[in-house]
N, C-alpha and C positions, 0 to 999 in steps of 0.2 A: 622435607624437598619434594617435590610432585614428580611423577614420574610422565615424562611426555613422549609421544610418539613425534615422526618426522615434523618439523616447525611448517606452518605453511604461512603464507601469508595472512595478514589478519583485515578482514573489511572492517574498513572504517564509515562511519555514515557519511552520506553526504552533508555537507552544509552549504547552506546556498541561504539568499535575501533577495527580496525585491524591492528595490526602492523608486518613489516616484511612479514613473509609466513604468516600469518594469526592466529597472535596469538589471544587464546582466550580468550576475556575481554567482558562479558556483565552486566551490571548490570538494573534489573528492581525493581522500588519501587512501594509500592502500600501501601499506608498507610493514616491513617488519617491527615486532614492538619494540619502543623505545627502553630503556634503561628505567625510566620512571614507571612505564606500564606493567615490565616484567616484573617490578620489585609491586607495585598495588596488586596484579595478580598472585604473585603469592602470599602477600599479606592477608587477603582475600580469601584464597585457597585455606589456608592455614586455621582463619576463624571460622568459616566453615564446617573442619574437622572438631575445632572446640566446639560448636553449637550438638553438631550432630553426639561429641559425645556426653552432652549435657540433655542428649534427648531433645532438643529444640530443634525439628527438622522443617517445621514453618518458615524459621530464621535463618537455618543453614541452607535451604537451598537455593536462593537467590542470592548470595556468597557464591557460591561455586558456579552458578550461571554467569555473573556480572565476571569472578576471573578466568572464565572461559572466553568471553569476550573479548577479553583485553589481551590472552596470550594462550590459545588452544592448545590442549595437550590430552593426550589419552588419559592419565591419572583425572584433569578433572573433571572429563567428561563423564568418567566411570564414578567416580563419587558423587557427581551431579544426579546421577542416575538411578542409580544407589538409594541418594535420600529421598531422588521423587518414589522410589517403592516402599519408602518407609513410611513416607508420608501419606501413602493409599492411593498414589496418583499414578494406576496401573499401563493405563493408554501410553502416558508422558512417559512413565520411564520406560518402558517397551521401545517407544523411538530413540529414546536415548543408549539405550542399549546397543539396541541397531548402529547408531552413529558410531559408538565409541568400537564396533566391529568395522566397521568402513574404514576407521582410524588406523586399526590394528592392521587392516590388511593392507593399507596404501604406504605401511612404512616397513611389511613382510615381516610383519610379530605374529605368529602362527598361532603360538602358545595364548596370548592375550585375546586373539579375535574369536577362537574357539571359547574362550571364558566368557567373553562376553555373548555369543550368540546361543550359550546355555542358558545365561540368567534370562534372555529375550525370549526365549522359546517355554522357558519356565512360564514367564508373565502372559506370555499368549494366549494360555489356555485358560486364563484368568479372565481376558479384557471382557468387556461389558462393551456392547456397540448402539449406535445409532443411525436410525434411516430416515432422513427428509424426502420424502416424497410429493411430489407437486400433481396435482391431480388434472390441473389447468394451468401450464403456461401462460401469461401475460406477457405481452411485448414490455420490455425493459425491464423486467422481474426481477428482483436482487432479494437473496437470502442468505440472511444471517444466520450463526450458531454463536452463541455467548459473544455477540458484538461484531466477529467476522464473517466476513462473507463467506460464502460457501459456492463452491465455483457449478457450474451446471453441469459440468460432465460427474459432479459428485453426487447429485440428485436421485435418491433413491439406494447410494449404496451403502450397506451396513458398516459404516465405519466406525474405529475404535475408539473411543470417549472414556473421560477420569469417571470413575462412580460420582454419584448424584446426581444434581439436579442442573439442568440445561436449558436456555430460553433460543427461543427459535421465533425469527422475525421474518416477515416478508413484505414485500412495498413494490408497487408498481407506479408509473405517473397514471394519473386519473385515477386511484384505487384508495379506499381505505386501507391502511397499512394491519396486517395481523399480525399475533401475537400469542406465542403458546408455551406452555413450558412441559419440559418432560424431565421424569424421572427413570434413572436404569432400574433394571430388572434383578442385576445379581450378573456374577462370573458366565460366560459363554452364550447370557441371553442378548438378544436383539429389539430394540423398542423402538417401533415405527412412529413416526408423527408424518400425519396426512396433511398438505396446505389446500385448502380449499379455493373457488375460481373466488377473487377478490372483488368483494362488493364495491360500486362506483360510487367516488367519492363528491360531495358536494361540490359543483362547480367554484366557488368561491375558495374552497381549500383543498386544492388541486395540488401537490407537491412531488419534486422527485424523490426515487430512493435513495438517492445519493449525496443529498444535500441541497443547499440553493445552487441554481446554474447562474456561473459567472455570466454577466452580462452588462460589460463595460459600456460605457456613452462616449457616442464619439463625439467627436469636436464640433460647437456649435457653430453655426454660419453667421457671421455679422447680419443683424439687420439693415434693411436699406437706410434707415434713420440714424443708425452708429456708422455706416459708414458706406458711402457712395462713390467710390475708387474700387481699379482691378487690384493697386498694388497691395492693399490690407489683406485682401484674398488671395494673392499669390502668396503674399509670406506665409498664411496660413495653412497655405497648400502644402509649404514643406515643413512646417512644424510637425502636421497631422502625418505626412510621408513619412516624415523621420521614427516619429512613435510610430507608425505599422511597421518598419525595418526593424526595429527593434524585437516590438513583440514577436515577429516572425525567428529571431535570431532566437529570442528567450524560449519559444517552443522549440524548435530544432536543437537547441542542445536537451533541455529537458527530456524531449524524448529520448534522444540518444541513453541519458544515464535512466529512464525508466526501462530501457529495452535492456540495457548492460545488466543492472540490479537484478533482473527476472530473470536472465538468464543464467545469472552466475546462482541465483538460490535455485532454478530446478537442476542446474548440472551438477552442483557440488552437495547441498545442502536439505534436498525435499527429496523425499522417496516417491511420494505422489504431489499431486498440485496442493494437497491440502494438507499432507503431514511432513512437515518440516519442523527441523532443531530450531534451536535459540536465535542461531545465526539466519539461517534460511527465513524465518519470522520478520528478523529485522529488516534483511535486504529484500522480502517483498513489500515490509511497510514502505520502504524507501522507493521501491521500483511504482506505486501506486501515488506516494505521494510528487513526484517528477513528473506522473502522469497528470495528474492534476494542473499544475504549473503547465506543463505541455499545451495543455488546452487552451487555460488561461491566455497565453504567451501568442496562439496561434489568432485567439478571439479578438483581441485589441490591436495585433500587426493586421488584419483582413479587415476590421472597421476603421483603422487608422489613415492604411492605405485607401480603402475606397473613398475616404473622408477628402485625402488629399486629392486624388485623380478629379474627385466633383471641383472643388474649389479651384484647382489648375484651371481646369475646363472654362469656366464661368468667367473666369478673370480675362480670359484671352478678347471676351464680349466688352466694346466700351459702356457699354448700356446694357446690363444685364436685367431680365423683367423685375420688378420689384417685386413680384410674389410668388419667382423662384425659391424653392428650399427643399434642401437634402434631406430625404429619412433613409436610414440605414439600419437595416435588424439583421442584428447574428439570431442565429438557431443554432444552439447547441445540444448536440446528442446528450444528453445526461450521463451516457456511462462514457464520455470522453472520447469517444471514438471518431465524430466526425462534426465539420463545420460547415455552414452555409452563410452565405451575405444574399440579402436584396436590397437592391435600393431604387430609389423614384426621385422625382424631380417633382 
């Protein structure tokens, strides 16, 4: 059996789906492990121990990580950290031992805390570090290390990394993306990677760093040839308004979920904004996904409400101008931080 510290509420990943025009549906489970989950965690833990005994560390480490996600415990965390060290992932093992020490401290187990602290201290002497220096910050610049976004506050800092090759990427709106590979230099050594000023991208190939911008299409107005009465426009105004309200509701809920996930990760599972345990990484990923859906919801909501208002206003006129038309342009900040709407007839 595993030796566990005090049981904590296991964070369950949010399960959400958006159907039709972002119908609201979000589920968040946060409860003690069920009997099935506890049994699965125990089975995974034993598989991990068997694999370690056979020297199959690359297969064993994911077993411990999965077991820890299902039913967190000091014993599982310790074995996970030890497995990572045997695999040669010194930075990951160092962070995992620090988390084990924190777990023991919270449960008042001073001997276990001291044991984990000693292992982490031994590893700290062997850490290899990588500093990513941005020489000319671009508006909207996004820097990634091995596919994960590197927070601007971490730029230039010599951060612990596992030994080996690391891929550094940089991208900004209207600029050509930059990619470089860096190899660590050994225990105690710091490798510095400089990201130069990015070159301008051809106008036709301009892209945002975080993927395609969501740009929902506003409900189109009926042409004079297809509808010559105010009743149809009024009906469409209510439909568009309903879609808009649903989008705003979706954006609000996912915004709250993103904030909750991020705060929990930083308060309980991350030593810094970029150094997190397995649960912290999962929570940060959840927060980013919820933030993206929140932005999409507000975009759809804004466009729908604007179109609904315009349709309702024009329906009040018994003979709307035949050339009247509404153009609604959503403008979305690529970082998901802001939304603006521009409209004209």
